[in-house]
C-alpha positions as CSV (number, residue, x, y, z in Angstrom):
1,X,-0.4,0.7,-12.6
2,X,2.0,-1.4,-10.5
3,X,4.6,1.4,-10.6
4,X,2.1,4.0,-9.5
5,X,0.8,1.7,-6.7
6,X,4.4,1.1,-5.5
7,X,5.2,4.8,-5.5
8,X,2.1,5.5,-3.3
9,X,3.0,2.7,-0.9
10,X,6.6,3.9,-0.7
11,X,5.3,7.4,0.2
12,X,3.2,5.9,3.0
13,X,6.3,4.4,4.5
14,X,7.9,7.8,4.7
15,X,4.6,9.1,6.2
16,X,5.0,6.6,9.0
17,X,8.4,8.0,9.8
18,X,7.0,11.5,9.6
19,X,4.3,10.5,12.2
20,X,6.9,9.2,14.5
21,X,8.7,12.5,14.2
22,X,5.6,14.4,15.1
23,X,5.4,12.4,18.3
24,X,8.4,14.3,19.5
25,X,11.8,13.5,21.0
26,X,13.5,12.8,17.7
27,X,16.0,14.7,15.5
28,X,14.7,17.1,12.9
29,X,16.7,15.0,10.4
30,X,13.9,12.5,10.8
31,X,11.6,14.8,8.8
32,X,14.2,15.0,6.0
33,X,14.4,11.2,6.0
34,X,10.7,10.9,5.9
35,X,10.5,12.8,2.5
36,X,13.0,10.5,0.8
37,X,10.6,7.6,0.0
38,X,8.1,10.0,-1.6
39,X,10.9,11.5,-3.8
40,X,12.0,8.0,-4.8
41,X,8.4,7.1,-5.7
42,X,7.9,10.3,-7.6
43,X,11.1,9.7,-9.5
44,X,9.8,6.2,-10.5
45,X,6.7,7.8,-11.8
46,X,8.8,10.1,-14.0
47,X,10.4,6.9,-15.4
48,X,7.1,5.4,-16.6
49,X,8.4,5.6,-20.2
50,X,11.1,3.1,-19.0
51,X,9.1,0.7,-16.7
52,X,12.0,-1.6,-16.0
53,X,14.0,1.3,-14.6
54,X,11.0,2.5,-12.6
55,X,10.5,-1.0,-11.1
56,X,14.2,-1.2,-10.3
57,X,14.2,2.2,-8.6
58,X,11.1,1.2,-6.6
59,X,12.7,-2.1,-5.6
60,X,15.8,-0.3,-4.5
61,X,13.7,2.2,-2.5
62,X,11.8,-0.6,-0.7
63,X,15.0,-2.4,0.1
64,X,16.8,0.6,1.4
65,X,13.8,1.7,3.4
66,X,13.5,-1.8,4.9
67,X,17.1,-1.6,6.1
68,X,16.5,1.8,7.6
69,X,13.4,0.7,9.4
70,X,15.0,-2.4,10.7
71,X,17.8,-0.4,12.2
72,X,15.5,2.2,13.8
73,X,15.3,1.7,17.6
74,X,12.0,3.6,17.7
75,X,10.1,0.9,15.9
76,X,8.8,-2.0,18.0
77,X,9.9,-5.6,17.3
78,X,6.4,-6.6,16.0
79,X,6.4,-3.6,13.6
80,X,9.8,-4.6,12.3
81,X,8.8,-8.2,11.9
82,X,5.6,-7.1,10.0
83,X,7.7,-4.8,7.8
84,X,10.2,-7.5,7.0
85,X,7.5,-10.0,5.9
86,X,5.6,-7.5,3.8
87,X,8.7,-6.0,2.3
88,X,10.1,-9.4,1.2
89,X,6.8,-10.0,-0.6
90,X,6.9,-6.6,-2.2
91,X,10.5,-7.1,-3.3
92,X,9.7,-10.6,-4.7
93,X,6.8,-9.0,-6.7
94,X,9.1,-6.4,-8.1
95,X,11.7,-9.0,-9.0
96,X,9.1,-11.0,-10.7
97,X,8.0,-8.1,-12.8
98,X,11.6,-7.3,-13.7
99,X,12.1,-10.9,-14.9
100,X,9.0,-10.9,-17.1
């Protein structure tokens, strides 16, 4: 269940980027980037038979997406701070599950 929830949340992070792209004034590449978290999440769902790999893939996806969002000048400073805090909690939870 944790893997499925993580996959959905990762997809929503891509949706936020998609929404910013719809606002206009950004490169069409932004829409390609926006699909990546969903693909990572779906790939993790395909790995449900190997949950440790699925969790590791999701953790990598959250970490990579955090770096991408932190470097994006279109996001406001409060959004980036919120994302940092939430993402660190999410990564800690994934690390905890991987260590169990």
